[in-house]
C-alpha positions as CSV (number, residue, x, y, z in Angstrom):
1,M,-48.1,8.0,-29.6
2,S,-47.4,10.2,-26.7
3,N,-44.4,10.1,-24.6
4,S,-44.5,8.0,-21.4
5,P,-44.7,10.0,-18.1
6,L,-42.5,7.5,-16.4
7,P,-38.7,8.3,-16.2
8,R,-36.3,6.1,-18.2
9,V,-34.5,3.3,-16.4
10,T,-30.8,3.6,-16.9
11,E,-28.3,1.0,-15.8
12,R,-25.6,2.2,-13.4
13,P,-22.1,0.8,-13.8
14,A,-20.9,-1.1,-10.8
15,A,-18.8,0.9,-8.5
16,P,-15.1,0.3,-9.0
17,K,-13.3,-1.7,-6.4
18,P,-10.5,0.0,-4.5
19,P,-7.1,-1.3,-5.5
20,R,-5.7,-4.1,-3.3
21,L,-2.5,-3.2,-1.5
22,D,0.4,-5.6,-1.2
23,T,1.0,-7.3,2.1
24,A,3.9,-5.2,3.1
25,T,1.9,-2.0,2.8
26,E,-1.0,-3.5,4.6
27,Q,1.2,-4.4,7.5
28,L,2.7,-1.0,7.6
29,V,-0.8,0.6,7.6
30,E,-1.9,-1.7,10.4
31,R,1.2,-0.9,12.5
32,L,0.6,2.9,12.0
33,R,-3.0,2.5,12.8
34,S,-2.2,0.8,16.1
35,A,0.5,3.4,17.1
36,R,-0.6,5.6,20.0
37,T,1.9,8.4,19.9
38,A,3.7,10.4,17.3
39,N,7.0,8.8,18.6
40,E,5.6,5.4,17.9
41,M,4.6,6.5,14.3
42,A,8.1,8.1,13.8
43,E,9.7,4.8,14.9
44,I,7.6,2.8,12.5
45,V,8.5,4.9,9.5
46,G,12.2,5.1,10.5
47,L,12.5,8.7,11.8
48,K,14.2,9.8,15.0
49,P,12.1,10.2,18.1
50,I,10.7,13.7,18.9
51,K,12.3,15.2,21.9
52,G,12.1,18.5,23.7
53,R,13.0,20.1,26.9
54,S,9.5,19.3,28.2
55,G,9.4,15.8,27.0
56,P,8.2,14.1,23.7
57,K,6.2,16.3,21.5
58,I,2.7,15.5,20.1
59,A,3.3,16.0,16.3
60,Y,6.2,16.1,14.0
């Protein structure tokens, strides 16, 4: 018999699910996501506020 001209059907494994973060990490991520400025982000992670002669800076 001759080979079939149709391509073979292969099963693809299901995509792995991303690991679930614990609740403390999820809350930290949400707080960081809602922060508007670099100083708010610095405060969330426990750093000192960013200061300069011309006021707060944009990035750490």
